[in-house]
C-alpha positions, 0 to 999 in steps of 0.5 A: 643264633636266634633261630637255634634258641627258638628251636631249643625252646620249642623242643623243650615245650614238646618234651614237657607235654610228652612227660605229662601225657605219659603220666596221665596214661599211667594214672588211667586204670586198665580197662577190663574186656567185657566177657559174655557169660552164661545167665547162670554159671555152673550147675548141671545140663538141662534135661532132654525133651521127651517124645519127639514126633515129626510131621513131614512137609515138602522139603521140611518137617515140623517136630513137636515134643514135650518140654522138660520140667527143668528150671534151667531149660532155656531153648531147644536146638535141632541139628541135622546133616542135610548134605555131606558136611552141611549141618542145618540148625534151628532153635526154639525157645521154651515158649513153644513145644515145636519147631520147623526144620527145612532145607532137605533136598530129597525124600530120604530119611534124615536123623534130627538131633534135639538138644536142650540148652540151659541157662548156663549154656550147658547142653543135654544129651541129644534125643533123635527123631527120624524125618522123611520129608516130602518132595522138596519145593525145588523139584515140584517147582521144576516139574510145574515149569517144564510143560510150560516152556515155549518159543516166543518173540526173541526167546522163550517164556515159561511159568511156574507154580510154587504153592509153598511160596519157597524162595528159589532161583531159576537159572536159564543158560544158553550157548555164547558165540563160542558155543559155551553154555553160559548163564543168560538169566537168573530169576528170583521168586517166592510167588505162588505163581510167576511168569518168566521170559528170556529175550534178545536172541536171533531167529535161529535154533538155540539151546536153552537149559533151565534148572531151579535152586533153593537157598540151601543149594539144593538143585533140581534136574535140568530141562534142556531143549532147543527152541527157535525164537520169533522175530522182533525188534525194539522200537526206536523211542526217538520216533515216539510223540505224544498226541492229546485227543479229546477225552485224554487226561492232561499231563502234570505239567507243574511237576514236569511229569509230561508224556515224553517221560514215558520214553526217556529211558529214565527209571526214577521219580524225576523221570515219570509221567503222571496225569493231573489229579482231582480233575476227573476219576479214572479211567484216564487215557493217553495217546502215542504216535509210534512214528512207524507202521508195526505189528506189535509183539510185546510191551515192557511197562515200568509202573513206578520205580520209586526208591521210596517203598511207600509208592511201590505198588501203591498210590498212583502206580497203575494196576489194570490197563488196556492198550488199543491200536489204530492206523488212523486217528478220529479227531473227536477222540472217539474209540470207534476205530481203536482195536484192543490189542490184548484179549484181556487187560494188563494186570500188574503183579506184586510178587511178594503178595504183601498188603498195600503199603508193604513191599520187599526187595523182590517187588522193587526188582520187579518194577526195575525190570519192568512187567512184560505183556504180550499182544494177542492181536498182530495187526498193523498200527501206528497209534497206541491209546492206553486206558488206565482203569485202576491204580494200586492206591484204590478208587480214591486216587484220581491220577496215575503215574508210569515211569517207562514203556518199551515196545517190540514188534515187526516194523514194516514202514517208517514215517519219521 
C-alpha cells in the first residue's frame, strides 16, 4: 500500500509539471522565419552594360564593358555554356568594368551573355559578346610533356611547362595484373614547371597512358606508349647506421632528433633529424653507413613534414644540399675520397611559389610525398655523406632539419 501511494504522488507531480510546461509553450510568441530579401524591393530592372569587348586568352577571356548609369545597378554576371549542359558563370561588382571568364575547353567561338543585376535582384536584358579563346592550358601543358616522357628506374619520368600556372591533374594509367588499364598516379600541380615520376615496376615492357585534365573537366588527348623500366630495389633501412666524422655537425640530442630518425619511416615533427643550432653556421654535414655495396639510382627526401604551416619551406627545412659517396672512410673526416653523386646540388622545390611563410595544400602534399632526385654517377658506394648548404629560413638559421630519406639502387653486396 505504501508503494502505491508513493507512485500516485509521483505521477501527480509529473502531471503538474506537464501542465505548467504546456502553458509556457502557449505563452511564447511564434518565431517568424527570417527571409532574405532584396536590398530595394520593387522598382525596375537595371539598365544593361554597353559596348562589351572580349580579349582572348588561353582557355579564357577578359570582357570589358561600359557600366550603366543606373543607381539601381549592383553587379554584372556573365554566363556561357562551356560544354553541353554545363553553364559557367562569373560575377563582377560595380567597382570594376571588366571580368575574367574561364573554363573553355577548345578554341571554338562561344557566346557570353552579360546581365546587369540590380539592388532589387531584378535582371536586365542580356547583352551578348562572342569569345574565341586561345588554346586552353590543358592542351598546351599536354603538348609540353609529351616529348619529355622517358624510361627511368622502376618506371617512367616526365616534366611539364605551365606558364599560365593553371591548376591541373595529370593522370598516368597502366595495366594491372589482368591487363586492365587502371590509374597508377594522379599528380596535382599549378607550378610553372614541374617534374613527375611513376615508379615501382618490374623491368619488363609496360604500357603507360598519360593525359591532363583541368578543374572544369576539360581533358587533353592521351599519350600512349610502351616503356621498359630500369632495374632498382629499395634499400633496406634496417641496415643503415649513423657515423660521426670530424667536421660533421652533432645531432640535437636534447629533443631526440638524432640521425636514426632519418630512416624510422616517420613523417612528423616528432620523428625528424636536426643538427644542433648556434654552434657553427651552415653548411652542416652528416654521414651514413648503408650496410651494403650499391650503385645508387635515386633518393626521395622528406624535408620537414610539419602540420604547422609556419615550418613548411621555412626555418631549418633544407633548400640546397649535396650528396657524396665512398667505399672507404677517412678517419680525419677529410673530403678527399668522397665522390659527388650528382652533377648539380639537390634543390628543394616549392610548388606554390608563394613567398616565405605562406604555403598551400600543394606544398604540404609535396613534402608528404617527398622530393625525388636521381643520381648521375653510378659508382659502387657503401657510405653517404650529405652537405646541407642552405635552408629555406635563410642565412640567419644555423641548423637544418630533415624528416626522412629513402634510397634506391642496385645492391651488389651486403655487409650486415
